[in-house]
N, CA, C and O atoms as a GROMACS GRO file, in nm:
protein
  460
    1MET      N    1  -0.687  -0.003   1.770
    1MET     CA    2  -0.585   0.011   1.668
    1MET      C    3  -0.592  -0.103   1.568
    1MET      O    4  -0.568  -0.083   1.448
    2ARG      N    5  -0.623  -0.222   1.616
    2ARG     CA    6  -0.633  -0.336   1.525
    2ARG      C    7  -0.737  -0.310   1.418
    2ARG      O    8  -0.713  -0.333   1.299
    3GLN      N    9  -0.854  -0.261   1.458
    3GLN     CA   10  -0.959  -0.234   1.360
    3GLN      C   11  -0.915  -0.127   1.262
    3GLN      O   12  -0.946  -0.135   1.143
    4GLU      N   13  -0.843  -0.027   1.311
    4GLU     CA   14  -0.791   0.076   1.220
    4GLU      C   15  -0.694   0.016   1.119
    4GLU      O   16  -0.696   0.052   1.001
    5TRP      N   17  -0.609  -0.078   1.165
    5TRP     CA   18  -0.514  -0.141   1.073
    5TRP      C   19  -0.589  -0.220   0.966
    5TRP      O   20  -0.559  -0.207   0.847
    6TYR      N   21  -0.687  -0.301   1.008
    6TYR     CA   22  -0.762  -0.380   0.910
    6TYR      C   23  -0.842  -0.292   0.815
    6TYR      O   24  -0.851  -0.322   0.696
    7ASN      N   25  -0.901  -0.184   0.866
    7ASN     CA   26  -0.972  -0.091   0.777
    7ASN      C   27  -0.876  -0.032   0.674
    7ASN      O   28  -0.909  -0.021   0.556
    8ALA      N   29  -0.756   0.007   0.718
    8ALA     CA   30  -0.657   0.063   0.626
    8ALA      C   31  -0.612  -0.041   0.524
    8ALA      O   32  -0.598  -0.010   0.406
    9PHE      N   33  -0.589  -0.165   0.569
    9PHE     CA   34  -0.544  -0.269   0.478
    9PHE      C   35  -0.649  -0.297   0.371
    9PHE      O   36  -0.618  -0.294   0.252
   10TYR      N   37  -0.772  -0.322   0.412
   10TYR     CA   38  -0.876  -0.359   0.315
   10TYR      C   39  -0.920  -0.242   0.228
   10TYR      O   40  -0.975  -0.265   0.120
   11SER      N   41  -0.900  -0.119   0.270
   11SER     CA   42  -0.931  -0.003   0.185
   11SER      C   43  -0.809   0.047   0.109
   11SER      O   44  -0.816   0.146   0.035
   12LEU      N   45  -0.696  -0.022   0.127
   12LEU     CA   46  -0.569   0.015   0.061
   12LEU      C   47  -0.528   0.159   0.094
   12LEU      O   48  -0.482   0.233   0.008
   13ASP      N   49  -0.546   0.196   0.221
   13ASP     CA   50  -0.504   0.328   0.270
   13ASP      C   51  -0.357   0.316   0.312
   13ASP      O   52  -0.327   0.292   0.429
   14LEU      N   53  -0.268   0.332   0.217
   14LEU     CA   54  -0.126   0.306   0.240
   14LEU      C   55  -0.060   0.402   0.338
   14LEU      O   56   0.022   0.358   0.418
   15PRO      N   57  -0.092   0.532   0.336
   15PRO     CA   58  -0.032   0.619   0.439
   15PRO      C   59  -0.071   0.577   0.581
   15PRO      O   60   0.010   0.585   0.673
   16GLN      N   61  -0.196   0.533   0.599
   16GLN     CA   62  -0.240   0.489   0.731
   16GLN      C   63  -0.171   0.359   0.771
   16GLN      O   64  -0.131   0.343   0.886
   17LEU      N   65  -0.155   0.265   0.676
   17LEU     CA   66  -0.082   0.142   0.705
   17LEU      C   67   0.060   0.174   0.746
   17LEU      O   68   0.112   0.119   0.844
   18ASP      N   69   0.124   0.262   0.672
   18ASP     CA   70   0.262   0.301   0.702
   18ASP      C   71   0.271   0.356   0.844
   18ASP      O   72   0.366   0.327   0.916
   19TYR      N   73   0.173   0.436   0.884
   19TYR     CA   74   0.171   0.494   1.018
   19TYR      C   75   0.149   0.388   1.126
   19TYR      O   76   0.211   0.393   1.232
   20LEU      N   77   0.059   0.293   1.100
   20LEU     CA   78   0.021   0.194   1.201
   20LEU      C   79   0.120   0.079   1.216
   20LEU      O   80   0.111   0.003   1.312
   21GLU      N   81   0.213   0.065   1.123
   21GLU     CA   82   0.311  -0.043   1.129
   21GLU      C   83   0.446   0.010   1.177
   21GLU      O   84   0.488   0.120   1.139
   22ALA      N   85   0.514  -0.068   1.259
   22ALA     CA   86   0.651  -0.035   1.299
   22ALA      C   87   0.740  -0.039   1.175
   22ALA      O   88   0.708  -0.107   1.077
   23ASP      N   89   0.849   0.034   1.180
   23ASP     CA   90   0.940   0.036   1.064
   23ASP      C   91   0.990  -0.104   1.029
   23ASP      O   92   1.018  -0.132   0.913
   24TRP      N   93   1.000  -0.192   1.127
   24TRP     CA   94   1.052  -0.327   1.106
   24TRP      C   95   0.941  -0.431   1.089
   24TRP      O   96   0.966  -0.551   1.099
   25PHE      N   97   0.819  -0.386   1.062
   25PHE     CA   98   0.704  -0.475   1.045
   25PHE      C   99   0.733  -0.585   0.943
   25PHE      O  100   0.798  -0.562   0.841
   26PHE      N  101   0.682  -0.705   0.972
   26PHE     CA  102   0.682  -0.812   0.873
   26PHE      C  103   0.560  -0.899   0.896
   26PHE      O  104   0.499  -0.898   1.003
   27SER      N  105   0.525  -0.973   0.792
   27SER     CA  106   0.411  -1.063   0.796
   27SER      C  107   0.454  -1.195   0.734
   27SER      O  108   0.535  -1.198   0.641
   28THR      N  109   0.398  -1.305   0.785
   28THR     CA  110   0.428  -1.436   0.729
   28THR      C  111   0.304  -1.522   0.731
   28THR      O  112   0.218  -1.512   0.819
   29ASN      N  113   0.296  -1.609   0.631
   29ASN     CA  114   0.186  -1.706   0.625
   29ASN      C  115   0.238  -1.847   0.647
   29ASN      O  116   0.169  -1.944   0.616
   30GLY      N  117   0.359  -1.860   0.699
   30GLY     CA  118   0.420  -1.989   0.722
   30GLY      C  119   0.508  -2.034   0.608
   30GLY      O  120   0.598  -2.117   0.627
   31ASP      N  121   0.485  -1.979   0.488
   31ASP     CA  122   0.567  -2.011   0.371
   31ASP      C  123   0.650  -1.892   0.326
   31ASP      O  124   0.768  -1.905   0.295
   32LYS      N  125   0.587  -1.776   0.324
   32LYS     CA  126   0.652  -1.655   0.275
   32LYS      C  127   0.662  -1.552   0.387
   32LYS      O  128   0.579  -1.547   0.478
   33LEU      N  129   0.767  -1.472   0.378
   33LEU     CA  130   0.789  -1.362   0.471
   33LEU      C  131   0.790  -1.234   0.389
   33LEU      O  132   0.858  -1.227   0.287
   34ILE      N  133   0.713  -1.134   0.432
   34ILE     CA  134   0.710  -1.008   0.359
   34ILE      C  135   0.736  -0.894   0.457
   34ILE      O  136   0.673  -0.884   0.562
   35TYR      N  137   0.830  -0.809   0.421
   35TYR     CA  138   0.865  -0.694   0.503
   35TYR      C  139   0.783  -0.572   0.461
   35TYR      O  140   0.728  -0.568   0.351
   36LYS      N  141   0.775  -0.476   0.550
   36LYS     CA  142   0.691  -0.358   0.531
   36LYS      C  143   0.713  -0.291   0.395
   36LYS      O  144   0.617  -0.264   0.323
   37LYS      N  145   0.837  -0.265   0.360
   37LYS     CA  146   0.866  -0.194   0.235
   37LYS      C  147   0.808  -0.270   0.115
   37LYS      O  148   0.746  -0.210   0.027
   38HIS      N  149   0.828  -0.400   0.112
   38HIS     CA  150   0.778  -0.482   0.002
   38HIS      C  151   0.626  -0.490   0.006
   38HIS      O  152   0.561  -0.484  -0.099
   39GLN      N  153   0.569  -0.503   0.125
   39GLN     CA  154   0.423  -0.508   0.140
   39GLN      C  155   0.359  -0.380   0.085
   39GLN      O  156   0.264  -0.386   0.008
   40LEU      N  157   0.412  -0.265   0.126
   40LEU     CA  158   0.354  -0.138   0.080
   40LEU      C  159   0.370  -0.122  -0.070
   40LEU      O  160   0.281  -0.068  -0.136
   41ARG      N  161   0.482  -0.167  -0.126
   41ARG     CA  162   0.502  -0.157  -0.270
   41ARG      C  163   0.401  -0.246  -0.345
   41ARG      O  164   0.342  -0.204  -0.444
   42LYS      N  165   0.382  -0.370  -0.296
   42LYS     CA  166   0.285  -0.460  -0.361
   42LYS      C  167   0.143  -0.404  -0.351
   42LYS      O  168   0.067  -0.413  -0.447
   43LEU      N  169   0.108  -0.347  -0.237
   43LEU     CA  170  -0.026  -0.290  -0.221
   43LEU      C  171  -0.044  -0.164  -0.306
   43LEU      O  172  -0.154  -0.138  -0.354
   44THR      N  173   0.063  -0.087  -0.325
   44THR     CA  174   0.057   0.030  -0.414
   44THR      C  175   0.026  -0.014  -0.556
   44THR      O  176  -0.058   0.046  -0.623
   45LEU      N  177   0.094  -0.118  -0.603
   45LEU     CA  178   0.069  -0.170  -0.737
   45LEU      C  179  -0.072  -0.225  -0.750
   45LEU      O  180  -0.138  -0.205  -0.851
   46LEU      N  181  -0.119  -0.295  -0.646
   46LEU     CA  182  -0.255  -0.348  -0.647
   46LEU      C  183  -0.356  -0.234  -0.654
   46LEU      O  184  -0.453  -0.241  -0.729
   47LYS      N  185  -0.333  -0.129  -0.576
   47LYS     CA  186  -0.425  -0.015  -0.574
   47LYS      C  187  -0.430   0.054  -0.710
   47LYS      O  188  -0.536   0.096  -0.755
   48GLN      N  189  -0.315   0.065  -0.777
   48GLN     CA  190  -0.311   0.126  -0.910
   48GLN      C  191  -0.390   0.040  -1.010
   48GLN      O  192  -0.460   0.094  -1.096
   49ASP      N  193  -0.378  -0.091  -0.997
   49ASP     CA  194  -0.442  -0.183  -1.090
   49ASP      C  195  -0.590  -0.203  -1.060
   49ASP      O  196  -0.672  -0.212  -1.151
   50ASN      N  197  -0.623  -0.212  -0.930
   50ASN     CA  198  -0.760  -0.241  -0.890
   50ASN      C  199  -0.789  -0.178  -0.753
   50ASN      O  200  -0.776  -0.246  -0.651
   51PRO      N  201  -0.827  -0.050  -0.749
   51PRO     CA  202  -0.848   0.020  -0.621
   51PRO      C  203  -0.954  -0.045  -0.531
   51PRO      O  204  -0.953  -0.022  -0.410
   52ALA      N  205  -1.043  -0.123  -0.588
   52ALA     CA  206  -1.149  -0.186  -0.510
   52ALA      C  207  -1.120  -0.334  -0.484
   52ALA      O  208  -1.212  -0.413  -0.460
   53ALA      N  209  -0.993  -0.373  -0.489
   53ALA     CA  210  -0.954  -0.514  -0.480
   53ALA      C  211  -1.013  -0.585  -0.359
   53ALA      O  212  -1.055  -0.700  -0.369
   54PHE      N  213  -1.017  -0.519  -0.245
   54PHE     CA  214  -1.064  -0.584  -0.121
   54PHE      C  215  -1.201  -0.533  -0.077
   54PHE      O  216  -1.244  -0.560   0.035
   55GLN      N  217  -1.268  -0.460  -0.164
   55GLN     CA  218  -1.394  -0.396  -0.126
   55GLN      C  219  -1.498  -0.495  -0.076
   55GLN      O  220  -1.576  -0.462   0.013
   56GLN      N  221  -1.501  -0.616  -0.132
   56GLN     CA  222  -1.602  -0.714  -0.091
   56GLN      C  223  -1.547  -0.816   0.009
   56GLN      O  224  -1.612  -0.917   0.035
   57THR      N  225  -1.431  -0.790   0.064
   57THR     CA  226  -1.371  -0.880   0.162
   57THR      C  227  -1.428  -0.852   0.300
   57THR      O  228  -1.439  -0.736   0.342
   58ARG      N  229  -1.465  -0.957   0.370
   58ARG     CA  230  -1.517  -0.945   0.507
   58ARG      C  231  -1.435  -1.037   0.597
   58ARG      O  232  -1.393  -1.145   0.556
   59ARG      N  233  -1.412  -0.992   0.720
   59ARG     CA  234  -1.333  -1.070   0.816
   59ARG      C  235  -1.410  -1.078   0.947
   59ARG      O  236  -1.452  -0.976   1.002
   60GLU      N  237  -1.430  -1.201   0.995
   60GLU     CA  238  -1.490  -1.223   1.126
   60GLU      C  239  -1.390  -1.299   1.210
   60GLU      O  240  -1.326  -1.392   1.162
   61GLU      N  241  -1.376  -1.259   1.336
   61GLU     CA  242  -1.279  -1.322   1.424
   61GLU      C  243  -1.348  -1.395   1.539
   61GLU      O  244  -1.453  -1.354   1.587
   62TYR      N  245  -1.284  -1.507   1.583
   62TYR     CA  246  -1.336  -1.590   1.690
   62TYR      C  247  -1.224  -1.625   1.787
   62TYR      O  248  -1.106  -1.624   1.750
   63ASP      N  249  -1.259  -1.656   1.908
   63ASP     CA  250  -1.164  -1.702   2.008
   63ASP      C  251  -1.041  -1.611   2.017
   63ASP      O  252  -0.928  -1.658   2.027
   64VAL      N  253  -1.065  -1.481   2.012
   64VAL     CA  254  -0.956  -1.384   2.017
   64VAL      C  255  -0.906  -1.368   2.160
   64VAL      O  256  -0.985  -1.348   2.253
   65VAL      N  257  -0.775  -1.379   2.177
   65VAL     CA  258  -0.712  -1.362   2.307
   65VAL      C  259  -0.611  -1.248   2.295
   65VAL      O  260  -0.523  -1.251   2.209
   66THR      N  261  -0.624  -1.150   2.383
   66THR     CA  262  -0.532  -1.037   2.385
   66THR      C  263  -0.457  -1.038   2.518
   66THR      O  264  -0.518  -1.048   2.625
   67ARG      N  265  -0.328  -1.030   2.510
   67ARG     CA  266  -0.243  -1.023   2.630
   67ARG      C  267  -0.156  -0.899   2.618
   67ARG      O  268  -0.090  -0.878   2.516
   68GLU      N  269  -0.157  -0.818   2.723
   68GLU     CA  270  -0.077  -0.696   2.722
   68GLU      C  271   0.015  -0.696   2.843
   68GLU      O  272  -0.026  -0.729   2.955
   69LEU      N  273   0.139  -0.661   2.819
   69LEU     CA  274   0.238  -0.648   2.925
   69LEU      C  275   0.316  -0.521   2.898
   69LEU      O  276   0.404  -0.516   2.812
   70GLY      N  277   0.283  -0.418   2.973
   70GLY     CA  278   0.350  -0.290   2.951
   70GLY      C  279   0.320  -0.237   2.812
   70GLY      O  280   0.204  -0.216   2.776
   71GLY      N  281   0.425  -0.217   2.734
   71GLY     CA  282   0.409  -0.161   2.601
   71GLY      C  283   0.410  -0.264   2.490
   71GLY      O  284   0.436  -0.230   2.375
   72ILE      N  285   0.383  -0.390   2.525
   72ILE     CA  286   0.379  -0.498   2.424
   72ILE      C  287   0.244  -0.569   2.437
   72ILE      O  288   0.196  -0.591   2.548
   73ALA      N  289   0.184  -0.603   2.325
   73ALA     CA  290   0.058  -0.678   2.328
   73ALA      C  291   0.060  -0.785   2.220
   73ALA      O  292   0.110  -0.763   2.109
   74SER      N  293   0.007  -0.901   2.253
   74SER     CA  294  -0.010  -1.005   2.152
   74SER      C  295  -0.159  -1.033   2.139
   74SER      O  296  -0.234  -1.029   2.236
   75VAL      N  297  -0.200  -1.060   2.017
   75VAL     CA  298  -0.339  -1.091   1.987
   75VAL      C  299  -0.339  -1.217   1.901
   75VAL      O  300  -0.269  -1.223   1.800
   76SER      N  301  -0.418  -1.316   1.941
   76SER     CA  302  -0.426  -1.439   1.863
   76SER      C  303  -0.571  -1.482   1.852
   76SER      O  304  -0.655  -1.441   1.932
   77GLY      N  305  -0.598  -1.565   1.753
   77GLY     CA  306  -0.734  -1.614   1.736
   77GLY      C  307  -0.753  -1.682   1.602
   77GLY      O  308  -0.657  -1.719   1.533
   78ILE      N  309  -0.879  -1.696   1.567
   78ILE     CA  310  -0.921  -1.757   1.441
   78ILE      C  311  -0.999  -1.650   1.364
   78ILE      O  312  -1.079  -1.578   1.422
   79ALA      N  313  -0.976  -1.642   1.234
   79ALA     CA  314  -1.052  -1.548   1.150
   79ALA      C  315  -1.108  -1.622   1.031
   79ALA      O  316  -1.046  -1.714   0.977
   80GLU      N  317  -1.224  -1.581   0.990
   80GLU     CA  318  -1.282  -1.631   0.866
   80GLU      C  319  -1.289  -1.513   0.771
   80GLU      O  320  -1.356  -1.413   0.797
   81VAL      N  321  -1.218  -1.527   0.659
   81VAL     CA  322  -1.212  -1.420   0.559
   81VAL      C  323  -1.298  -1.462   0.441
   81VAL      O  324  -1.275  -1.567   0.380
   82SER      N  325  -1.398  -1.380   0.410
   82SER     CA  326  -1.491  -1.409   0.301
   82SER      C  327  -1.467  -1.314   0.186
   82SER      O  328  -1.457  -1.192   0.204
   83THR      N  329  -1.457  -1.370   0.066
   83THR     CA  330  -1.444  -1.294  -0.058
   83THR      C  331  -1.546  -1.350  -0.156
   83THR      O  332  -1.608  -1.452  -0.129
   84PRO      N  333  -1.566  -1.284  -0.269
   84PRO     CA  334  -1.657  -1.341  -0.369
   84PRO      C  335  -1.614  -1.482  -0.416
   84PRO      O  336  -1.697  -1.560  -0.463
   85GLU      N  337  -1.484  -1.512  -0.403
   85GLU     CA  338  -1.433  -1.642  -0.446
   85GLU      C  339  -1.455  -1.753  -0.342
   85GLU      O  340  -1.444  -1.871  -0.374
   86GLY      N  341  -1.486  -1.716  -0.219
   86GLY     CA  342  -1.509  -1.817  -0.116
   86GLY      C  343  -1.464  -1.770   0.021
   86GLY      O  344  -1.442  -1.651   0.044
   87ARG      N  345  -1.452  -1.868   0.112
   87ARG     CA  346  -1.414  -1.840   0.251
   87ARG      C  347  -1.286  -1.912   0.286
   87ARG      O  348  -1.261  -2.024   0.241
   88THR      N  349  -1.206  -1.846   0.367
   88THR     CA  350  -1.083  -1.906   0.417
   88THR      C  351  -1.081  -1.887   0.568
   88THR      O  352  -1.106  -1.778   0.618
   89ARG      N  353  -1.051  -1.994   0.638
   89ARG     CA  354  -1.040  -1.988   0.784
   89ARG      C  355  -0.891  -1.991   0.818
   89ARG      O  356  -0.817  -2.077   0.770
   90ILE      N  357  -0.848  -1.895   0.900
   90ILE     CA  358  -0.706  -1.885   0.935
   90ILE      C  359  -0.688  -1.872   1.085
   90ILE      O  360  -0.774  -1.820   1.156
   91SER      N  361  -0.574  -1.920   1.133
   91SER     CA  362  -0.528  -1.894   1.269
   91SER      C  363  -0.430  -1.778   1.257
   91SER      O  364  -0.351  -1.773   1.163
   92PHE      N  365  -0.433  -1.686   1.352
   92PHE     CA  366  -0.344  -1.570   1.342
   92PHE      C  367  -0.286  -1.534   1.478
   92PHE      O  368  -0.341  -1.566   1.583
   93ILE      N  369  -0.173  -1.466   1.472
   93ILE     CA  370  -0.114  -1.402   1.590
   93ILE      C  371  -0.052  -1.271   1.544
   93ILE      O  372   0.009  -1.263   1.437
   94GLU      N  373  -0.068  -1.170   1.626
   94GLU     CA  374  -0.012  -1.038   1.598
   94GLU      C  375   0.064  -0.990   1.721
   94GLU      O  376   0.029  -1.024   1.834
   95CYS      N  377   0.167  -0.913   1.699
   95CYS     CA  378   0.240  -0.851   1.808
   95CYS      C  379   0.241  -0.700   1.786
   95CYS      O  380   0.281  -0.652   1.680
   96TRP      N  381   0.197  -0.627   1.886
   96TRP     CA  382   0.188  -0.482   1.882
   96TRP      C  383   0.285  -0.424   1.985
   96TRP      O  384   0.310  -0.487   2.088
   97ILE      N  385   0.338  -0.306   1.959
   97ILE     CA  386   0.429  -0.239   2.051
   97ILE      C  387   0.387  -0.092   2.061
   97ILE      O  388   0.350  -0.029   1.962
   98LYS      N  389   0.395  -0.039   2.182
   98LYS     CA  390   0.362   0.102   2.202
   98LYS      C  391   0.490   0.183   2.188
   98LYS      O  392   0.585   0.165   2.263
   99ILE      N  393   0.491   0.274   2.090
   99ILE     CA  394   0.606   0.360   2.064
   99ILE      C  395   0.559   0.505   2.076
   99ILE      O  396   0.471   0.548   2.002
  100LYS      N  397   0.618   0.578   2.167
  100LYS     CA  398   0.582   0.720   2.189
  100LYS      C  399   0.432   0.738   2.204
  100LYS      O  400   0.373   0.831   2.150
  101GLY      N  401   0.371   0.647   2.279
  101GLY     CA  402   0.228   0.658   2.310
  101GLY      C  403   0.134   0.604   2.205
  101GLY      O  404   0.012   0.608   2.224
  102SER      N  405   0.186   0.552   2.093
  102SER     CA  406   0.100   0.499   1.986
  102SER      C  407   0.130   0.352   1.962
  102SER      O  408   0.246   0.310   1.959
  103TRP      N  409   0.024   0.273   1.945
  103TRP     CA  410   0.042   0.130   1.916
  103TRP      C  411   0.080   0.111   1.769
  103TRP      O  412   0.020   0.170   1.680
  104LYS      N  413   0.181   0.027   1.747
  104LYS     CA  414   0.229  -0.006   1.613
  104LYS      C  415   0.231  -0.158   1.598
  104LYS      O  416   0.267  -0.229   1.691
  105LEU      N  417   0.192  -0.206   1.482
  105LEU     CA  418   0.195  -0.349   1.454
  105LEU      C  419   0.338  -0.388   1.418
  105LEU      O  420   0.395  -0.336   1.322
  106GLN      N  421   0.396  -0.482   1.496
  106GLN     CA  422   0.532  -0.529   1.470
  106GLN      C  423   0.534  -0.644   1.372
  106GLN      O  424   0.609  -0.643   1.275
  107PHE      N  425   0.450  -0.744   1.398
  107PHE     CA  426   0.442  -0.856   1.305
  107PHE      C  427   0.308  -0.924   1.316
  107PHE      O  428   0.236  -0.911   1.415
  108GLN      N  429   0.277  -0.998   1.211
  108GLN     CA  430   0.160  -1.083   1.212
  108GLN      C  431   0.194  -1.212   1.138
  108GLN      O  432   0.269  -1.212   1.040
  109SER      N  433   0.138  -1.318   1.188
  109SER     CA  434   0.157  -1.448   1.127
  109SER      C  435   0.021  -1.514   1.115
  109SER      O  436  -0.062  -1.505   1.206
  110PHE      N  437  -0.002  -1.579   1.004
  110PHE     CA  438  -0.130  -1.647   0.986
  110PHE      C  439  -0.110  -1.769   0.897
  110PHE      O  440  -0.024  -1.771   0.809
  111GLU      N  441  -0.192  -1.869   0.921
  111GLU     CA  442  -0.188  -1.993   0.843
  111GLU      C  443  -0.330  -2.045   0.828
  111GLU      O  444  -0.416  -2.021   0.912
  112ALA      N  445  -0.353  -2.116   0.720
  112ALA     CA  446  -0.483  -2.179   0.700
  112ALA      C  447  -0.513  -2.270   0.819
  112ALA      O  448  -0.425  -2.338   0.871
  113SER      N  449  -0.638  -2.269   0.859
  113SER     CA  450  -0.680  -2.346   0.975
  113SER      C  451  -0.782  -2.450   0.931
  113SER      O  452  -0.858  -2.428   0.837
  114GLU      N  453  -0.784  -2.561   1.000
  114GLU     CA  454  -0.882  -2.666   0.972
  114GLU      C  455  -1.020  -2.616   1.014
  114GLU      O  456  -1.033  -2.544   1.112
  115ASP      N  457  -1.120  -2.656   0.940
  115ASP     CA  458  -1.259  -2.617   0.975
  115ASP      C  459  -1.308  -2.690   1.095
  115ASP      O  460  -1.422  -2.670   1.138
   0.00000   0.00000   0.00000
């Protein structure tokens, strides 16, 4: 499911993102908090302006740890995100919840990481 979420995000597949995220989804980078409704609206505007915005973005993950307890899972690790403008290394954590047999992303948090 994680790979499906990232594929949907980087391809700006908004219906798929909407499906894969819990209604109460939010994301934070340590400074800003963005809720699902606002995230989808911003991505809709980005897609209208530049449908290929993330086409050259690549993400590699390291030291990924997944812990599952019943219908809740947490995933943490380090990711290196490469764009034509450069590379960014981030630490991340995600929380997933199983709702009616399907995994949904509840939240994700990420911050720049030291090299």
